[in-house]
N, C-alpha and C positions, 0 to 999 in steps of 0.2 A: 284962497280957495285951494283945496287939495286936489291932486290928480285923480281922475276917474279911472280906477283900475279895472272895474267891471263894467265897461261901457256897454250899453244896450243899443242894439240897432232896432229902431222902431219901424215896423212894417205898416205903413199907412196906405198901401196900395191894395185895394180890394181884389185885384186881379191875380194876386199871388196864389199858388195852389193851396196853401194851408190857411189862407185868410178866411174868416167867418166860421172856422171850425175850432171848437174848444174840446178839451179832453173830457170835461164833465158833460153829462147829458141830463136832460129833463127827467125827473122822476127818481134819480139816484140821490143818496145822501151826500150832502156837501162835505168836501174834505175839511177837517178841523184845522184851525190856525190860531196863532197868537202872535200879534205884531205890536210894535211900539208906535206910539202916537208921534206925528211929525213935530208937534209943539212941545212935547215933553217925553224924551226917550226913557224916562224912568217909569212911565205909565204904559201898561199893555192893554190891548183889547183882544178878546178871544171870541171865536164863533159861539162857544158855549155860554157866553154872557147874554146872548140874545135868543139863540135857538139851539136846542139840544134834544135829539130824539129820545135819549134815555130819561132825561128830566121830564119831558113831555109825557112819557109813558106813565110816570108816577103821578104827575100833576097835569091833567089835560089842558088847563088854561095857561100853562107856562109858555112863554116864547113870543117873539115878534117876527114879522116878516122883515127881510133885509134886501136891500139893493146894493150890490158891490160894483163899483166902477174902477177898473184897472186903467191906469193912465201913466204918462210920462211928461216931463217938462218940454220935450222936444216935439210933441205930437200936436200938430195943427188941428186935427179932427177932434182931439180931446178938448181943446180950448173951445171949439164950437159946440160940442155936446154938453159940457159941464153946466152952462147956465140953464139949459133945458132941464137937466137932472136936478139942479138945485131948486128951480121953480116947482117942479113936480114934488120933490121931497118936502118943500115948505107947505104944500097943500095936503101932505100925508104925514102928519106928525106921529102917527101910530106905526110907521115903517121906518126902520133904521137905514140911513144912507151912509155908506162907508166908501169914500174914495181911497183907493190903495195905489200908492206910487211904487212902480216897479222899475226903479232906476237908482243907481248909486250916486246920489247927489247929497249935498249938505241939507239937513232937514229945514233950516230956515229958508233956503231957496225953494224947496218944495211947498212949504207953507205959503210963501209969498206968491208963488204961481197959482195956488188954489184961490187965494184972496183976489188976485188980479182977474181970475176967471169968474168971479162973483160967487164962489162957493163959501158957504158959512159952516158947513159940516167939518168936523175935525178929520184930518187925513191920517192915514196909517202909512208906515214905511216898510216896504218889502225890499230892502236894500240889495239882498242877494237873490231875489226872485224865487225864493223857496215856495211861497204861496202861489205866485204866478205860475210856476211849473206844475204844482199839484192841481191847479184848475185848467191847465193846458193853454194858458195865455202866453207863457214863455217856454222856449225850448233852447237849451244852451244859453247864449246871451241874446237871442232874438226874442223880442216880445211883440205880439200883435195887439196893438192898442188903437183906439179904445176898445175895451171889452166890458160887457155887462153880464152880471149874474144875479138873478133874483132867487132868493131862498125863502121858503115858507117857514112858518113858526115850527113846523115839524122837522126842520133841517133838510127837507127835500128841495132839490133844484127845480125851480118853476120856469126859468128862462136862462139860456146860456147862448151868448152870441158875441161876435166881435165885429168891428167895423162901425162906421158911422154913415148913416144914410139920411141926409137932411130932409128929404121929402117924406120919410117914414113917419107914421103916427106913433112916435116913441111913447108918449104919455098913455095912450090907449093900450099899447103893448104892456107897459108896466102895470097899469090898472088891472088888466086881466091876469097878469102873472102873480100879483100879490093878493088878489081877491080870495077870501076864505072859500073853500070848496065844501061840498057836502061831507066828504070824508075827513075834513079837518074842522072840527067844531070850533066856533068862535067862543072866546071867553064868556063865561056867564056874567050877566049884569049884576052888579052889587046893589043891594037894596039901599 
């Protein structure tokens, strides 16, 4: 195992002054990103693969809603939240679920952690927290995880929050965030 040069300090305490506040806000365009997969560092995944406001302007039925979960292997609340997210994602195959690891660990360690948490989705690796910083999850080497961001097919943020609240109706919150709105037409049915 190699040394962890970019150690992240995970803030799991909701009482911290900047907990539950993300840089991104509901209604704004989601910052673009391109990250490597945990299981194969030669394969990248980008936001534009699933939702892109420019492509949607040309083709209104382009895009899928996304739920992004920022996490780390040292986060106890992430381990508690992940099975709920996976269960919800399994019931919503039309929504892309992307767990993003914001920690400098070996990819197999991150992949093993995801599987031990019951997550079937492929994880992405934000080793240097570039995406975490653009979404406001990380500042310097401090990351506030878990953090959830729901993005509509139009690339607009529908939900942005950090922290885990076990008593919260997380599934209903996600359902409302990814539901098509009147301003966002659903793809036309194919005959």
